[in-house]
C-alpha positions in Angstrom: 113.8 155.3 106.6 111.4 156.7 103.9 109.0 154.0 102.8 109.1 155.2 99.2 112.9 155.1 99.2 112.8 151.6 100.7 110.3 150.4 98.0 112.4 151.9 95.3 115.5 150.2 96.6 113.8 146.8 96.8 112.4 147.3 93.3 115.9 148.1 91.9 117.5 145.1 93.7 114.7 142.8 92.4 115.1 144.1 88.9 118.8 143.3 89.0 118.7 140.0 90.9 115.7 138.2 89.5 117.0 137.8 86.0 120.3 136.5 87.3 118.7 134.1 89.7 116.4 132.9 86.8 119.5 132.1 84.7 121.1 130.3 87.7 117.9 128.3 88.3 117.8 127.3 84.6 121.5 126.2 84.7 120.8 124.1 87.8 117.8 122.5 86.0 119.9 121.7 82.9 122.6 120.2 85.2 120.0 117.9 86.8 118.6 116.9 83.4 122.1 116.0 82.3 122.2 113.3 85.0 119.5 111.4 83.3 121.2 111.7 79.9 124.5 110.5 81.4 122.7 107.5 82.9 122.0 105.8 79.5 125.6 106.0 78.4 127.1 105.1 81.7 124.7 102.1 82.2 125.7 100.8 78.8 129.4 101.4 79.1 129.9 100.3 82.7 127.3 97.5 82.7 125.3 99.2 85.4 121.6 98.3 85.9 119.2 101.2 86.4 119.0 100.2 90.1 122.7 100.5 90.6 122.9 103.8 88.9 119.9 105.1 90.9 121.5 103.9 94.1 124.7 105.7 93.3 122.9 108.9 92.4 120.8 108.6 95.6 124.0 108.2 97.7 125.4 111.3 96.1 122.3 113.4 96.8 122.0 112.1 100.3 125.6 113.3 101.0 124.8 116.6 99.4 121.7 117.1 101.6 123.5 116.0 104.8 126.6 118.2 104.2 124.9 121.3 102.7 123.7 122.8 106.0 127.0 122.4 107.9 128.8 123.9 104.9 126.6 126.9 104.9 127.0 127.4 108.7 130.8 127.3 108.3 130.6 129.6 105.3 128.8 132.2 107.5 131.6 132.0 110.2 134.7 132.1 108.0 133.4 134.2 105.1 132.7 133.3 101.4 136.1 134.2 100.1 137.9 131.8 102.4 135.3 129.0 102.3 135.0 128.9 98.5 138.8 129.0 98.2 139.0 126.0 100.6 136.4 124.1 98.6 138.2 124.7 95.3 141.6 123.5 96.5 142.3 119.8 96.3 142.5 117.9 99.6 145.9 116.9 101.1 
């Protein structure tokens, strides 16, 4: 393959993907910030202490970390279309 053609293709792909990935990164950051905003209201309404809320958030993220790698491995085997559809449908 021609090196200049390869460099051109990588440049074009980067120009299209980087802005989109930056928007996704920003959205993920906003989502994580919202957890801290939700804490103040939830702690007051439900009577949680900051420790209890932190414990619950930690359990959620621990589950996310433990199950993310197997989910990606399965996604690779069955394909994104089937796997995302399976995730979006309610359990039986």
